[in-house]
C-alpha positions as a LaTeX table, in Angstrom:
\begin{tabular}{lrrr}
\hline
Residue & $x$ (\AA) & $y$ (\AA) & $z$ (\AA) \\
\hline
Met1 & 0.03 & $-0.06$ & 0.02 \\
Thr2 & 1.39 & 3.38 & $-0.96$ \\
Glu3 & 1.17 & 6.69 & 0.96 \\
Lys4 & $-1.43$ & 7.84 & $-1.51$ \\
Asp5 & $-3.64$ & 4.71 & $-0.81$ \\
Ala6 & $-3.26$ & 5.26 & 2.94 \\
Ser7 & $-4.20$ & 8.77 & 2.62 \\
Thr8 & $-7.31$ & 7.97 & 0.51 \\
Asp9 & $-8.23$ & 5.28 & 2.95 \\
Ala10 & $-7.97$ & 7.76 & 5.90 \\
Asp11 & $-10.18$ & 10.30 & 3.99 \\
Trp12 & $-12.84$ & 7.74 & 3.34 \\
Leu13 & $-12.78$ & 6.56 & 6.95 \\
Arg14 & $-13.38$ & 10.16 & 7.98 \\
Val15 & $-16.37$ & 10.29 & 5.56 \\
Ile16 & $-17.76$ & 7.07 & 6.81 \\
Gly17 & $-17.39$ & 8.17 & 10.42 \\
Arg18 & $-19.29$ & 11.39 & 9.83 \\
Ala19 & $-22.10$ & 9.58 & 7.97 \\
Leu20 & $-22.47$ & 7.02 & 10.81 \\
Ala21 & $-22.51$ & 9.84 & 13.42 \\
Tyr22 & $-25.28$ & 11.57 & 11.44 \\
Leu23 & $-27.27$ & 8.41 & 11.18 \\
Cys24 & $-26.86$ & 7.69 & 14.95 \\
Val25 & $-28.28$ & 11.07 & 15.74 \\
Gln26 & $-31.15$ & 10.74 & 13.41 \\
Glu27 & $-32.16$ & 7.39 & 14.72 \\
Ala28 & $-31.69$ & 8.50 & 18.44 \\
Glu29 & $-33.78$ & 11.50 & 17.63 \\
Arg30 & $-36.55$ & 9.41 & 15.94 \\
Arg31 & $-36.69$ & 6.95 & 18.92 \\
Glu32 & $-36.67$ & 9.66 & 21.61 \\
Pro33 & $-37.43$ & 13.09 & 20.20 \\
Lys34 & $-37.69$ & 14.76 & 23.68 \\
Lys35 & $-34.23$ & 13.56 & 24.73 \\
Phe36 & $-32.58$ & 15.01 & 21.63 \\
Asp37 & $-34.58$ & 18.30 & 21.08 \\
Thr38 & $-31.64$ & 20.64 & 21.07 \\
Val39 & $-28.37$ & 20.87 & 19.36 \\
Leu40 & $-26.37$ & 20.69 & 22.61 \\
Lys41 & $-28.09$ & 17.42 & 23.67 \\
Lys42 & $-27.19$ & 16.00 & 20.19 \\
Val43 & $-23.61$ & 17.08 & 20.60 \\
Lys44 & $-23.40$ & 15.59 & 24.11 \\
Phe45 & $-24.76$ & 12.34 & 22.74 \\
Leu46 & $-22.11$ & 12.28 & 19.97 \\
Glu47 & $-19.36$ & 13.26 & 22.39 \\
Gly48 & $-20.43$ & 10.13 & 24.41 \\
Leu49 & $-19.69$ & 8.11 & 21.24 \\
Gly50 & $-16.07$ & 9.58 & 21.11 \\
Leu51 & $-16.38$ & 12.52 & 18.80 \\
Ser52 & $-14.88$ & 15.91 & 19.80 \\
Arg53 & $-17.25$ & 18.82 & 20.21 \\
Ser54 & $-16.24$ & 20.30 & 16.95 \\
Glu55 & $-16.53$ & 16.89 & 15.15 \\
Ala56 & $-19.98$ & 16.43 & 16.64 \\
Ala57 & $-21.36$ & 19.92 & 15.55 \\
Gly58 & $-21.86$ & 18.95 & 11.96 \\
Pro59 & $-24.00$ & 15.73 & 12.43 \\
Ala60 & $-25.92$ & 17.60 & 15.18 \\
Gly61 & $-26.84$ & 20.30 & 12.60 \\
Ser62 & $-24.69$ & 23.13 & 13.47 \\
Ser63 & $-21.15$ & 24.52 & 13.32 \\
Ala64 & $-18.29$ & 24.16 & 15.77 \\
Asp65 & $-18.27$ & 27.95 & 16.50 \\
Ser66 & $-21.97$ & 28.02 & 17.16 \\
Val67 & $-21.84$ & 24.96 & 19.44 \\
Ser68 & $-18.96$ & 26.60 & 21.39 \\
Val69 & $-21.16$ & 29.77 & 21.99 \\
Met70 & $-24.24$ & 27.78 & 22.89 \\
His71 & $-22.13$ & 25.73 & 25.40 \\
Ser72 & $-20.66$ & 28.77 & 27.05 \\
Arg73 & $-23.98$ & 30.55 & 27.22 \\
Ser74 & $-25.54$ & 27.47 & 28.79 \\
Lys75 & $-22.69$ & 27.38 & 31.47 \\
Lys76 & $-23.20$ & 31.07 & 32.18 \\
Ala77 & $-26.95$ & 30.52 & 32.54 \\
Lys78 & $-26.52$ & 27.72 & 34.91 \\
Ala79 & $-23.98$ & 29.72 & 37.01 \\
Lys80 & $-26.21$ & 32.78 & 36.94 \\
His81 & $-29.21$ & 30.65 & 38.01 \\
Gly82 & $-27.33$ & 29.12 & 40.89 \\
Lys83 & $-26.22$ & 32.49 & 42.19 \\
Ser84 & $-29.62$ & 33.88 & 42.16 \\
Lys85 & $-30.92$ & 30.98 & 44.29 \\
Lys86 & $-28.07$ & 31.47 & 46.83 \\
Ser87 & $-28.73$ & 35.24 & 47.04 \\
Arg88 & $-32.47$ & 34.46 & 47.73 \\
Arg89 & $-31.43$ & 32.16 & 50.64 \\
Ser90 & $-29.30$ & 34.76 & 52.38 \\
Arg91 & $-32.23$ & 37.19 & 52.60 \\
\hline
\end{tabular}
């Protein structure tokens, strides 16, 4: 096997992996629509299968940058929500 063949095989494996990730998300969403109703939930599912967040963004129907922004906003919202509860308790 030459380097060109190995490179071509690696390219095809990447394509096959992305296709399988897309099919996994579609099937999971079909079986349990409420569990996979947001992009972040789909990305978390794909991360559980071994994909990185940036690799999971495409099959989840978004871009890596968009997923990064959504993830940071959700973390900030959770942190803000937690602080508001604490401040209410101290009153």
